[in-house]
N, C-alpha and C positions, 0 to 999 in steps of 0.2 A: 593545770588548766586554769585559764582566766576567763570569767564570764562577765560581760558588761550588761547591766540592766538599766534601762531608761525609764524614768517617770514620764510616761507619754504626755499626760495632761500638762504637767509643769513645763516640759520642753516645747510643746506645740503652742502653749500660751505665750511664751517668750518669743517664739518665732513669729507668731501672729502680730504682736505689738512691736516687734523689732524690724519687720520688713513692711514697707509701704504696701497698701492694698493693691494686689494684682488680680487680674481676671483674664480668662480666655475670651476670644471673640464672641463666644456664645454666652458670656456673662458668668461663668463658673469661677468663683474666687479660688485663688491658688497660693496666696502669699505665705500662709501658715505651713503648707506642705513644702513649698520651696525652701523656706527658712529652716524647717525641721531637717530636710535632707542635707543642707549645708552644714548645720551643726553636727549632724550624725557623721558626715564625711570627715570633719575635722577631728572629732572624738576618736574615730577609728584609726586615723593616722597617728594620733598621739598615744593611744593606749595599746593598739595592735592586739585586741583580745582574740581568744580562740572561739568564744561563743558570744551570742548577742540575743537579747530579747527586750520587749517593751511591755509595760503595764499601763492599764487605763482605768479610770473611774467610770462607773455607769450611773445613770440618772436615779436608779432605785435607791431608797433610803438605806443607810447602813445601820448596824447595831448601835452606833453612837447616836444617830438621830433618834432612835427609839428610846435610848437611855436619857437623853437630854434634848428637849424640844428645840432649844435655842442653838444647837450645834450648827455652825456655818449658816445660821439664819440670815446673817447680814450680807452674805455673798450675792453679788449681782449675777443675773442670769447670763449665761454665755452668749456673746454677740452672735446674731444669726449668721454674719459673714464668716465666723469661725466654726459655728455648729455645722454648717453645710460641708465643711472641709474634713470633719472627723471621719466619716465613712470613706472619703476619698483617700485619706492618709492610711487607713487600715487596708484599703485595696492596694495601695502602693507597697505596704509592708508585706502583704501576702505575695505579691508579684516578685518581691525581692527575697522571698523565702526567709523572712525574719519573723519568728514567732511572737505573738503578743497574747497577754493574759488579761482577762477581765472577769469579774464575778459579782453577781448581785449580792448586796449585803456587806460587801467589803470595799475598801478604798484601794487605790493603786499602791499606797504605802504598805498596806497589809500584805499584798501580793509580793511586794519587794522584800518585806520582812520574812515571808515564808520561803521565798526563793533563796535568800541569803542563808537561812537556817538549814535548808536542804543542802546548799553548797558546803556549809561547814561540816555537815555529816560526811560528805563525799570528799572533803579536803580540797575543795575548789576555791580559788581566789575570786572574790566578788567586787566589781567596781560599780557602785551605784551613782547614776548621773541624775541630778535633780536640782531644781531651783529652790526647793523648800528645805528647811532645816530639821524637819521631823525625823528624817532618816539618820541624823547624827547618832541617835540612840542605838543604831545597828552596828556602829563601828566596832571592830575587834581586830584580832591579829590577822584574819584572812579577809576582812571586809573593810573597805574604805569608801569615802564619798567624794565625788567630784561635784562641788557646789557651783552651779551655773549662775552667773550674774552679769549684768551689763555695766560697763564702765567706759565713759568717754565715747559712747556710741558703738562700742565693740562688745561682743559676747565673749566672755572669758570664764574659765573655771579655776577654782581653788581646791587643792587637794586637802582633805581632812583624813588623817589616820589617828591612831591613839595619841601619838606624840604631838602633832600639830593641834589637835583638839584640846589637849591638856594645856598646851602653851597659851591658848586663847581663853579658855574657860576656867582652868584651875581645878578641874575635877574630871572624873571618868565620863566617857560618852553616855553611858546608860543613864547617868543621873540627870541628863537633860529632861527626862520625864518629870523628875522631882522639881526641877526648875520651873517647868511649865505649870505644874500643879500649884505653885505658889504665885507666880507672876501672871499666869494665864497666857492666852494667845489670841490677839485680836483678829488675826487672819482667819482662824477657825472658830472664833467666838467661844473659846474655852474660858470660863470665868476666872479661875484661880481664886486667890484670896483678896477680897476688896481692900484697897489701900496699900497692897504690897507691890512695889514696882520692881523693875529688873535689877537695879543696884542692890536693894535689900535682899531680894531673892537669891542673887548670886552669892552674897556674903553668908547667908544662912546655909546654903547648900555646901559651900566651901568649909563651913564650920561643923555642921552636923551630918553632912553626907546625904541623908535621905529624909523625906518628910516623916517617915515612921520614927526615925531616931529623934527628929526635931520635936515631935509631939510627945515622945517619951520623956524628953528633957525640957518641956515647955517652961519650967520654973528656973531654968539655968540663968545665972547672972550674965551670960553672954547675950541675952535677949533683952532689949529695951522694953520697958513697961508698955509703951505705946504700941510697939510691934507685937508684944505678947497678947495684948488685948485684941488686935486684929486677927492674929493667928487663931486664938480661941474661938472667936466669933465665926471664923471662916473655915473651921476644920472640915466640916461636911463637904463644903464646896471644894476644898483642896483635894480631898480623897476622890471625889467624883471626877475632878479635873485630871487627876493622875490616871484614872481608868480611860478617860477620853483621849489622853495624849499617848497612851501606850499602844505601840504598833503590834498587831497580831502576827504571830510567827508560825501559825499552824492552820492557815486557811485551806479549805478542801480543794486544792487544785492539783491536776495531774502534771507533775513537773519532774524532769530529770535533766541535769546539766548536759549530759551527752546528746540529748535531743535538740539542744540549742546551739550546736556547733555552726559556725558561719558557713553558709552554702552559697553557691553561685546563683545569681538571680535567674528567674524564668525569663529568658530572652524575649520570647514572643509576647508573653503577657505584659512584661514591664515596658516593652517597646510600645505596645498599644496604649497602655495607661499614660505614658509620657507624651505620646502623640495627642491624646485627648486633652491633656493638660497644657499642651503646646510648650513642653519642656525640651526643646530641640537640643539645647546645650547639654542637658542631662543625658540625652541619648548618646551624645558624643563622649561625655565623661565616663559613662559606664560601658562604652564600647559595644552598644547594642546594634543589631542589624535587623533589617525588615524581615518579618516572618515569611516563610515559603508561601507562594501564592499571592504575594503582594504585587500589584500591577507595577509596570515600569514607571508609570506616571506618579504613583504613590512613592516609589523609591527615589525619584528625582528630588534632590535637595537643592533648593535655591538659597545661596548665601545672601542674607539680607543684613546690611550693616545697621545696627541699632545704636543711634547716637542719642545720648541723654545728657541734659544739663543738670549739674548738681547745684541746687539753689538754696538748700537749707541743711542744717546739721542732720535732720532726719534722712534727707536724700543721701547724704554722705555715708551715714551708718548703713543704709540699705545697700549701697554700692560696695562698701568695704566688706560687709557680711558675705555678699556673693563672691567677691574676689578672694576672700580668705580660703575658699575651697578650690581655687583655680590652680592649675599647674604652674602658671607664671602670669605676671601682669607687666606689660610694657608701659613705662612711664616716659612722658615727654613734657617739657616745660620750657618757658621762656627764661630769659636771663634773671629776672627778679621774682620768678615764681607767681606772677600775677595771673598767669594762665597755665593750667596743668591738664593734661589728658592721660587717662588710664585706659589701656586697651587690653582686652582679652578676647581672642577669637573675633567674633563679629560684633562684640559689644564695646562701645566707646563711651566713656564717662568724661565729661568736660566740666571743669570748675574754674571760675575766674573771680578775681577780687571785685570786679565791677558789679556783679549781680548775685554774689553770695550773701544771704541774709543771716549772718552770724559772725562769730569771731574768725576771720579769715586766717589769722596767724595760727590759731589753734588747729584749724583745718589742715593747713600745710604741715604742721608738726605731726598730726595724726596720720596723714597720707604717707609720710616717709619714715614712720617709726612703728606703725601697726603691723600685725602679723599677716602680711601678704608677701608673696615672692616677687619682689620688684625686679625688673630688668631694664637696662638702659644702655646707652652708647657713651663710652668714655665717662663713666660715672664718677671718676676721681674729681673731675671739675664740678660735677653736681654736688658731691659730698662736701667739697671745699666751700661752695656757696651756701650750702645748708649750715655748715659750721659757723659761717659769718653771721647767720641768723640765730645762732645758739641752738641749732638742732643737730643731734647726733643721729643722722639717718643711716640706713643700711640698704644694700642691694644684694640680690640673689645671683645675678648674672650680668656680665658686661660684654656686649657684642664686640667692642673695640679690642678687648683682650683676646676674645675668641678668634677674631679675624687675624690678629697678630700671630697667635699660635698656629 
């Protein structure tokens, strides 16, 4: 069995900042929920897990805050536009029959650590999806991490298992705790050892393995005098930082992998939630139907063509993030690619060299190489013209070939 567990706060934050601000006609913000669902759909198609769950942080202080007053003290408050979407996202997950876990006193990482530990006991494979690197310490033979990041306006993931982690860091995944104990972590305000940066910390861990072994051999000739002085002065901070960076793996949650098997959504409930959010295309994507008792007027769907101009790299990223989860995207362009239209269902995205505020050449390259299922007519000619521009484009479907066949 394979279980995929999402770091909910990490993913929804990326969705919020990756999709332009959207709202319903009543003023309810929806872009974070919309982006989260698109990322989730893509992950499900790539991993095809048997089970799925999500973990969330809560506002209540954790044991780390009680241990170190400065823990995450520099973090900015969650934007109100995102905060109001958190209960909505959880409502969507409930309607989709996707379990989520949250517990006062513990962070989402601790719940992920506990879930992966329980999975190991049950010989279940765990796929952790997060934008943070804290979960790298959980990597083992049955657990790996899909690290989510943004690149060239696209959300993508990189797989880390024992082998890929060692190739990048030069030591075992669990020792990333020791690394953070030395270099600290500015995102969580973990102090580490003053004056010890990433490069020095990496070399020390590669040489000594753990901070325990490092301090037992503090007089080693492999340590420069200036570094030894900093380590000696910062030993207490290093040991505290080690505790702060260590993910708990025995949080008191009621969890069983079997109870997280993927289930069909609750049609009536999800339909109602998506209607409230004005996610009409999501209703189509999930094959939802109006609940019994819905009036004929409510069942009537009017097709409204939504035509949007892509004016900036941010607009382009938002459009491609949405289209990445589409079954297909029709592409139409003029001879020199100065005008391009991307069409999916009733959504039309238009981009032109005349009004795009950015590197238009880079935009054209991204449109024809990013991970969306492009369709066109007689695409051989289009591909040839792209090659003339130095772009190795790709298409999913050619209606000219289909018509010929």
